[in-house]
C-alpha positions in Angstrom: 104.4 184.8 46.1 105.2 183.6 43.0 109.1 183.1 42.0 110.4 186.1 40.5 113.3 184.5 38.1 116.0 186.9 37.3 115.7 188.0 33.3 118.3 187.8 30.5 121.1 189.5 30.4 122.7 191.2 27.3 126.1 192.1 25.8 126.8 195.5 28.3 123.9 195.4 30.9 125.4 195.9 34.2 124.6 192.9 36.9 123.1 194.4 39.9 123.2 193.6 43.5 118.9 192.9 43.2 119.2 190.5 40.3 122.6 188.8 42.3 120.2 188.7 45.4 117.7 186.6 43.0 120.0 184.2 42.3 119.9 180.7 45.0 122.8 180.9 47.0 123.0 176.8 47.3 124.2 174.5 49.9 123.9 175.9 53.5 123.8 173.5 55.4 124.3 169.6 55.3 124.8 166.5 58.1 125.4 163.1 57.0 125.8 159.3 58.9 126.9 155.9 58.0 126.1 154.6 61.5 123.4 152.8 61.4 119.9 153.6 63.4 117.3 151.7 65.5 114.5 153.1 65.7 111.6 153.1 68.4 107.8 154.0 69.0 108.4 157.2 70.1 109.3 159.7 67.2 113.1 160.5 68.2 116.3 162.4 66.6 118.1 159.9 64.2 121.7 159.3 64.5 123.7 162.4 63.3 120.4 164.0 61.1 120.1 167.9 62.2 121.1 170.6 60.9 121.4 174.2 61.9 121.9 177.7 59.8 121.4 181.2 59.8 118.0 181.8 57.4 117.4 185.2 55.3 114.0 186.5 55.6 111.7 185.9 52.2 113.9 183.0 50.5 112.8 179.8 49.5 114.7 177.2 51.3 114.9 173.7 50.7 115.1 170.6 53.1 116.2 167.4 51.6 116.3 164.6 53.9 117.7 160.4 52.4 117.6 157.3 54.7 119.6 154.7 52.2 117.9 152.0 53.6 115.0 151.6 56.0 113.9 147.6 56.9 110.9 146.5 58.5 111.6 143.4 59.8 108.2 142.2 61.4 105.5 139.7 60.5 102.6 142.0 60.9 101.3 144.8 58.8 102.2 147.7 59.1 104.5 151.2 58.9 108.3 153.0 59.6 107.9 156.6 59.1 110.7 159.4 58.8 109.8 163.0 59.2 111.1 166.4 59.3 110.8 169.0 62.2 112.1 172.5 62.8 113.7 172.9 66.3 112.4 169.9 67.9 111.2 166.7 68.0 108.9 167.3 70.9 107.7 170.8 70.5 108.8 172.1 67.2 107.0 172.3 63.9 106.4 169.0 62.0 107.6 169.8 58.4 107.2 166.5 56.3 106.7 162.8 56.9 107.1 159.9 54.7 107.1 156.0 55.7 108.4 152.5 54.4 105.3 149.8 54.0 105.4 146.5 54.7 103.7 143.4 54.7 103.1 140.3 57.0 104.6 138.1 54.0 107.5 139.1 53.8 109.8 141.7 55.7 110.4 144.7 53.2 113.5 147.8 53.3 113.8 150.2 50.8 115.2 154.3 51.3 113.0 157.2 51.8 113.3 160.7 50.8 112.3 163.2 52.2 111.9 167.2 50.1 110.4 170.2 52.4 110.1 173.3 50.2 109.2 177.2 52.2 110.5 179.7 53.8 112.0 180.1 58.0 111.6 183.1 60.0 115.0 184.8 59.6 118.1 183.8 62.1 119.7 180.5 63.2 117.4 177.4 62.5 117.5 174.1 63.2 115.7 170.9 61.2 116.3 167.4 62.9 115.8 163.8 60.8 113.5 161.6 62.9 112.7 157.9 62.7 110.2 156.0 64.7 108.5 152.6 64.1 104.4 153.9 64.0 103.3 150.9 63.3 105.4 147.6 63.2 106.3 145.0 65.5 110.3 144.5 65.9 112.5 146.5 65.3 112.5 149.2 62.2 116.5 149.7 61.1 117.9 152.7 58.9 120.3 150.9 57.6 124.1 152.7 57.1 127.2 152.1 56.2 130.2 154.3 54.4 128.8 153.7 50.9 125.1 154.3 51.9 125.3 157.5 54.0 121.5 159.1 55.1 122.3 162.9 54.8 120.0 166.1 55.7 120.6 169.2 53.7 119.4 172.1 52.9 119.9 174.8 50.4 118.9 178.2 49.3 116.5 177.9 46.5 116.0 181.7 46.4 113.3 185.0 47.0 110.1 183.8 48.1 
């Protein structure tokens, strides 16, 4: 269904509950971490990257997962992946995925941002950020610090 925007208001009109509910509700969950994380070859929850909130049916939610620095210190070409899951890394559905490519010639690093927009079933929902060394030799690292934090943010965007 298309997003139904609010109408333009004029002086003298009364704001209705339906119109107010069409506005985005804003931030509903946030987690952040300044702790560096060494990835493995299996998809595992990354340190501090889990959020839970009470979802409302028929509303769009935007989930943003940001890793400030993913370093792939490898001597072989490959890539490192981060993913978003709902409820469980082991059994939950995967919502989104992104990766950093590395070259045999040089160890590379870069930031990763994943964005997922969609609806969730009503009730308590959990989203988990996970990292894995998909095809690299060595130990990819999610580099974080007090001034370079990773975060997982959920925002209510309004009616679906």
